[in-house]
N, C-alpha and C positions, 0 to 999 in steps of 0.2 A: 732596455737600452734603445729599442727601436721606436719608443714613444716620443713624439714631439712634445716639448714643453713650451707651449705658447705663452706669450706675455702681452698684456694690454696696459698701456700707459695713458691715462686720461688726464690731460693737462687743462681741461676746461675749468673755468671758475664757476663753481656751483652757485655762488651768491649772485651771479649775473642772470640766473633764471628768475622770471617773474610769473609764477604759476598761481592762479587765483582759486582753483577748486580742488587741488590735490597737494599732498606732501610731495617732496622731491622723490622720495623712494616709491611712492605710489605711481608717480608719473613714469619713473624708470621701469617699473613692472609692466606698465602698459606698452612701452616701447619694446620690452623683452618679449611680450606676447606676440608681437608681429601682426596683431589684428588691426587693420586700418581704422575700423570704427572706434576702437578703444583709444588709439593715438589721437584721432580727430577730437575726442572729448577733452583732451588736455587743453585747458583754457589759459592762454597767456603766451609769454615769450620763453622759448626754451631751446637748449641744445643738449641732448642727452645721449649717453652711452650706456648700454645694458648688455650684460654678458651671462651666458650659461654654458660652461665648458668651452668648446671650440666655436660656439656660435656667438657672434657679436652683432648687435643691432644698433643702428644710429638713426637719430631723427632730429630735425630742427625746424623752427619756425622761420618765416621769411626774413626776419630782422636779426638773425643770429648766424653769422658766418661760422662754418664748421668744416675742418679739414682732417684728413688722415693720411698716414703713410705706412705701408707695410714693408718692414725691413726683414732681411734674412739673417738668421743666426744659426750656429751649429746646433744649438739645442732645440731650435724651432722658431717660428715666425714671431715677430714683435710688431704689434699694431700700436701706433702713436696717434692720438687724437688731440687736436688743439683748435683754437680759433684763428691761429696765425701760422704762416709758413715758417717764419724765423723761430718760433717756439719749437716747431718740429725739428728744425735744423739743430738748435741748441741741444735738444734731447739726444739726437743721434750723435752729436759730438761727445756728450757726456758718456754715452754708451760705447764709444769707440766704433761707431758705424757710419760716420760722416762720409766715408768714401762711396757709400751707396746713394747719397743724396743728390738730387737735382730738383729745383723748384717745380719743374714740369712733371715730376714723378708724384708730387702730392696730389691728392684728390679732394674735391669739394663735395660734401654731402648736398645734393640738390634739395631745396626747400620743398616741403609737402610730400616727401617720400620717406618710408622706412628703408634704410639700406642694410642689407644682411651680408655679413662677411663670415666665411668659414675659415678658421685658422688651422688648416690641415697640412701646411708645408708646401713643398715645391713639386709641381707647379701650382701656383695659387689660382683657385677658381675665380671667375668673375663674380663681383657682387650681384645680388638680386635687388630689384627696386620694386617697392609696393607703394602705390599712391595712397595717401590717407586723407587728402583734401581734394574733393571733386565737386566744385560748385556747378550748379545747373545753369547753363546758358539760356538767355532769353526767357527767364522765368517770370519777369515782371510785365505789367501792362505798359502801354505807351504813354500813360499819363505822367507828364514831367513833374507835377506837384507831388504825386504819390511816390515817384522814384526818389525825388529829392528828400522827402521826409524820411523814407526808409534809409537812405544813404547817410544822411547827417544824424539820424536817430541812432544808427549803428555806431557811428563815430562818437556820439555823446556817451553811449553805453560803455565803450572801450575807455574813453577818457575818465569816466566815473570810477571804473574799476582801478585804473592806474592811480588816480588822485587819492583814492582811499588807502592805497598802499604806501603813499608818500607820508613821512612824518609831518604832523600838522604845522610845525613851526618852520619847516624847510621852504625856502623860496623856490619858485618854478619859473624857468625862462623858456620863452618860445622863440625859436629862430624865425625871424619875421621880415618879409620883404614887402608885405602888402599885396602879394599875389593871391590867387584864388585859394591855393592849398594852405599856405601859412595863415592867410586871413581866416579861413574856415576853422583851422585848428585854434587860433587865438580866440576868436569869438565864442567858439563852443567850449573851450576851456574856461573862459570867463563866466559863461552861463552856468556850466556845471559846478564850478566852485561856489557860486551863489546859491544854486539849487541845493547843494549839499550842506549849506550853512558854513562853508569854509571862507576864510578871509581872502577876497580877491586882491588885496594889497600885496599879497605874496607874489603876484604875477608881474613879469616884465616882458616886453617885446624887444628883443635884441636885434638890431639891424646893422649889418656890416657895411661900412663905407670906406672907400679909399679917397674920398673927397670930391669925386666927379661922376660917380655912377648914378643912375636914375632911381635906384631902389629907395634911398633915404627920402627923397621928395615924395615918392609913391607911398611909403609907409606913413609919412606925416599926413598926406592927404587922406589916406584910408582912415586913420584913427581920428582925425579931426572931424570928419563927417559924422562920426558916431559919438563925439564928445569924450573920447578915451585917450586923448593925446598924452595924458600924464603917465601912461604905461610905456611909452616909447623910450628906449635908451639906445642911442647910436653907439656902435663900437668902431672907433676910428682906427685905420690901419695904414701902413705904408707899403706901397707896391714892392719896394726893395726888401721887405721882410719875407717875401715868398721865396722859398727854396724848393724848386721842383724835385731835386734829388731827395730831399727829406720827405716830401709828400709821397713820392713813390715808395720810399722805405716804410712809411707808416701805412699806406693803403695797400701795398703789395700787388699793384696792378699797373697796367700801362695804357689803358684805353684813354685817349685824350680828353674826352668830355668828363670822364670820371676823375681823372687826375686834376682837371681844372676845378670841378666841383669840390673835390676833397681838399684842395688848397684853400678854397674859401671857407669850408667848415673848420679846417685846422686853424686858419687865421682868426675866425670868429671865436672859436673855443679858447684860443690863447688870450685873446683880448678880454673875454669874460673872466678867465682864470686870473689874469693879472689884476683886474679891478676887484674881483671878489674871490679871494683865495679859498673860501670855504664852500662856494656854490657847488651843488652836485647835480640837480635835476634839470634836464632840458627836454623839451618837446619840439618836434618838427613835423613838416608836412611831406616828408619823403614817401613816395609811393602814390601820391595823389594823381600825378600825371599818368602813371602806369594804369591805375584803376580805370580812369576815364579816357584812356587811349589818346592822350593829348600830347603827341610828339609829331614833329614835322615829317610826314611820310616821305616827302620829296628829298630829304637829306639822306635817306637810306635806300640805295638801289635794289636791295633785296626785298623791299616791302611794297605791297600795294594795299589799298584800303580794304580789299577783300581778305587779304591774309591777316591784316590787323583785326578786322571785325570778326572773322570766322574761326580763329584759332583760340582755344581756351588759354587764358592767362598768358598770352604771347609776351607782353611786356614784363610780366612778373617772372616768367620762367624761361624766356627764350623759346627756341624751337622745341625744347623738351627732351627728356631722357630717351635714349635710343634712336635719336635722329642724327644725321650726318653732321649737322652744324652744332650739336651739343658738345661743349667742352667738358671733359672729365676733370681737368685741372681747375676750371673756374665756374662750372655750371653755366647759367645763362640768364639774361634779363636782370631784373632787380635781385633775383637770387644771387647773382654775381655782384652786381654793382652796389648793393647796400653797404658794402665795406667803405664806400665813399663817405658815409655818415657814421657808421659804427666805429670804424678804426680811429679816425681823428678824435671823436668824442671820448672814446675810452683812453686814448693816448694822453689826453689832457685831464683825465680823472673824472669825467662826467658819466652819469647814467642817462642815456638818451632813449627816447621813445617816440615812435610814430604810430598813431592809431590807424593810419591808412594801410599798414601792413597786416593788421589783424584779420584772421580768416572771416570773421563775421562781416567786416566792412568789404573785403574783397568779394565775398559771396554776393552781396547786394550788387556790387559793380558788375560782376559777371552775369548777373540776372537781367541787366538792362538790355532791351532789344535794340541793339545798335543798328542792325541792318534795317529794321522797320523805321526807326527814327531818322536815319540819314539817307536812305535810298542809295547808299554807297557814294554819297556826295562828300568830298573831302572838306570843303569849307563848312558844311553843316556839321560834320563830326567835330571840327575844331571849336565851333560855337556852343556845342552841346554841354560841355563841362561847366561853363559859367552859368548857363541856365539852370542846370540841375543843382549845382551847389548853392547858388543864391536862393533858389526856391526852398531848398532844404534848410538852410540857415535861418531863413525867415520863419519857416514852419516850426522849427525846434526851439529857436532862441528868441524869436520875435525881433531880431535885429536885421537890418538891411546890409547885406554884404556888398561893398563896392567891388566892381569887377573891372580889372584893368587887363590890357593885352598880355598874353603869355610872354614870359622872358625867363631864360635860364638863370639860376642863382649867380653864376660867375659873370654873366653879362649884365646883371643888375647892380653888382657891387662896383664894377668899373667898366668903361667902354671897351668894346672888342679890340680896337686897335691898341689900346694901352695894355690889355691882357696879353696880346701877341708879343709885346716887347719883352715879356717875362716868360711866356709859355708858348712854345711852338705847337703847331697842330699835327705834327707828324707822329704817328703811333710808333714807327720804327725807332725813333729817337728815345722814346720812353721805354720801349721794350729793352733796348740795349742797356739803359741805365739800370733797369730792374735786374737783368741777368748779371750785370757787373757786381751786384751785391754779393754774389756767391762764387765769383771767380778767384 
């Protein structure tokens, strides 16, 4: 009678895992081992729960949000794991435990770590975190041609593995603005399809437009230069269709830039779904800015170019596990914000994929000697991405990548002043809307 009867409820969809080199059970066994080198060898996209007795281990890739909640029961603790906060809440309601719930009590598994939880009752011990992906910084030479070839070569390899896993008759859409990341993804996908002997006519470049944003003209100009305009398909939308409350419900976050971006992804996905009811596969360039450190440093008072350049995977992981600024509820960096892409796509029934989140691609990016190449000069850092990616696309595909100035997805779909008519910039407003979902 003194034994705790622990319970684990895994609500993750096993079909969402895309593992190239192992069966699902083999991958789970690697997570269960807790050995970082074994987990690192899982090739693909995954979110996995493994259990042996009272020990539970969790691990995920950068592109798979994964949350858990530890509930108290008279019989013993209950661990609930899901990709969404609302799924955890529904399970607690079904179990009669909803009075224990608050969204801030949920925990995000940080990307690139094995999280170990011991289900031993009250009080619950803290989880332990073991990093399984540790790319070596500054491992590459300063030759931009060599860096570009390595970077886009890794991108092409990840796209090839993904395309081989997609049924041959299924169409493939790229979320396309004509920017550096979506441009590199589109051209490399086009190249890899041809290289694999697959039909490139399956490919479309979907560009979101509200009728006045600059992205559609940029997308036209990009593809026209390469004689590939036939692949472009605009998805027209009305600004009045954006419902901020719905976006917050779908993405389960309140950071203004992520809510804005998620609204654009949700609008794009709905437009594609309305036009093509059976479409399933989408590819995007999310993570490209994080890899090559291409965010305006001056917009974040917490950052300097030295902190950006000298911290391992800062934009992918935030300040990191065990740091004061690390959020247990949300993780950090792209580990947190990838929900802006994942959640809207999944909500609309798509299987989305970004090759920029793959460890092999991130590893090349982290190996770039940014300090030596920039001398800690901010404008030089901003120009570096276009140079590296354009050289890499040329070396790998033989195509010339048009390089346009950086612009966020939401600012390319419509002008900023029009965006503000529908979406305020205050985080507190969004935070209140999110918390109101559970009041």
